[in-house]
N, C-alpha and C positions, 0 to 999 in steps of 0.2 A: 290253402294250406300247403298243396303242393308247389304252387308258384313261388309262395315265401321261401321254401326251401331250397327250390332250384336258386333262387335270388341270392340267398345265403351263401350257397355252392359256388356260383359263379362269383362271387365278390372274392371268395376265400382264394380263388385261382389267380383270379387277376391282380391281386393285392401287392404282390412283389414286384409287378409291373410298374405300378403305381407309386410305390414307395422307393426312397432312395435305398440303392443296393448297398447291403453290409455284409460283410465276411470276415469272421476272426475278429469282429469288434472294428472293422477300418470301415469307414464313410468313403467309397469308391469315387462317389460323383464330387467329392470336395478335393480330392487329389486333383494336383496339376499334371500335364501330361507328361511333364518330364520325370516327375517323381512317380508315376505310374509305368514308364518306361523302365525305370531303374528296378523296381520293385519285379516287374516282369522279367528283367535281366538275370536278376538274382535268383529267382524260382526257377527258371531255365537251366541255370548253372548248378544249382542244386540236384535238379534231376539229371544232369550228365554226370555227375559225382556220384549218386546214388547208381545208375544205371552202369559204371566204370566199377563199383565196389563188387556188383552182382558179377560183373564179366571176369573178375580177377578172383573170385572165391576159390578159397583152398580145395586141392583134390585130395582125395583120398581111396582107399580101396573100396571098390564099388561103382565109381563114377566112370562115364564113357563120354566120347564125343569127341570134337576137334580139338578140344584143349587138352585132354588125355593123349592125343596123336601128336600135338606138339611137344607136350611135356617127354614122352618117350623119345623123340628124335631128339631134342635136347640133351636127354642123359645118353642116347649114343653118342653122340658128339661129345660130350664129355670125358667118355669112356667108362659108364657104370653100368650101361645097358647092353645085353647082348641077345635080349629075346627079341620076337617079333612084335613089330608096329601094328598094334590092334585097334588102338582106340579104346580100349578096356584097361579100368587100372586094377590090375589083378595083383597075385603074391608076387609075380618076377617084377614087377614094376613098383611095388611098395618096398620090396628088399632094393632094387637099385636105387630107390629115394632114399633109404636108410644109408647105404654105403656112402652115398654122396655126403649126407649128414653128417656122417663119423667123420667123413675127410675133411669137411670145411668146421668141424667142432661146433655145430649146433645140433638144437634139439634132435636126437636121432628117433622121431615117432612115425617114420612113414608116410608123413603127410606133407604134401606139398604147398606149403604156406607162401605168404608171400616174402618173407627171408629166405626160403629155402629157393624160391624161381629166381629171387633178385640175385643169388649166387651161381645160378645156371646161367652158361653161355646161351646166346640166342641162337645159335645156329649159323652165324655169320662170324665168328671167330670170337668175339666178347672182349673185354679187356682191353678195348682199344686197337688191336688186331684185327686183320681180315680172316686169319684163320685157315688160310690156304696156304699151302708149300711156296715158297718162294725161289726154288731152286729145281732144276730138273733131277726127278728119281726116276729109278729103274731098280731092277732085280739086284739084291743085295743091298740096296741102301737102306739105313736105318734112323732112326731118330722121330724127334716130334713131328717134324715134316711128314714122316709116313704116317704117325699117327693120325696126323689131320686129314690127310691123303685117304686111310683107310675109314675113319669117320664120314668123310663124306661121301665115299663110295656105298657105305652102307647106307647111309641116309637115304641115298637117291635110287637105292635100289639094286645095284651092281654089286655090292660085295656081300657074301654071307659068313665069311669067316671071322675068327678072333681078332680084335684090334691088340695087335703085339709092336708095333713100331717098326717091324722088320719087312723088308720088300722082297717078300718070297713067291711061289708060283701062284698062289691064290691072288696076291695082289695084283700080279701082273697078268693073270685072265681076266679080272675084274675092270683093270683098265683097258685092256683090250674090247670086252662087251660094251664098255663106255665109249669107246672111239669107234665100233663099229654101230652104236646105234645112232652118234652123231656125226656120222659120216667123216670121220678124222684117220688118218693114217694107223691103222692097228696095227702098232709094234710092240706095243706094251709098256712104251716109256711114257712117264708122266712129264711131259717137256711144256714149254711156254704155251703151245697152240692148245695141248689138251686141259692146262691146268686154266687157260683164259675162259675156255669153254665150260670148264665145271663150275668156275668162280660166277657164270651167270646162269646156272642151271638152279632152278628152284627145289627145295628138298621136299620131293614128292614120292614117298615110298612105293615101290611098284615091284612086287615078287615076281610079276612075270618076266621083268628085264633078267634075272638072274639064271633063267633056262637059256 
């Protein structure tokens, strides 16, 4: 009796190997190699799309991680966030997202979804430009170029003052810190050499650089 039961159990386990493989009603053994490769490619593509969808999930209050850090940096660059870059989506980040959404006339729910993220500059200028000043800047300068400079200095951890668009003593001191850190002439003037180095510096916040 035991032998009969064992034989029946063994046959049940071996049956899939002896039968034609079927999945979701598809007879895989009867598929041509070309059709199989096409189906496999489609499956892989759908998997990639699924993973991409998860990677770009909406960010909201309570979230944390590198995606929030990136969001905070982009908000700083856009001029809507002046808090610390913590990687945590708290009340300050939520308020900044709402201000940005209101300015862009999109639903101001404080959630950074795909629409909101598509409007945010990516930290390299966005909108087809470089985002870096195109002229020498020094104390007394003002305008959008100074805004861009302050945002870059802030995002890279050299400036913790307000983004005003005016090149005052705080901006000058931040430029000097940047120049000292990268071995440039520390004159506080953002000329072509300083701006060229700044353009190639990754935006990695480092509060220690502010000291």
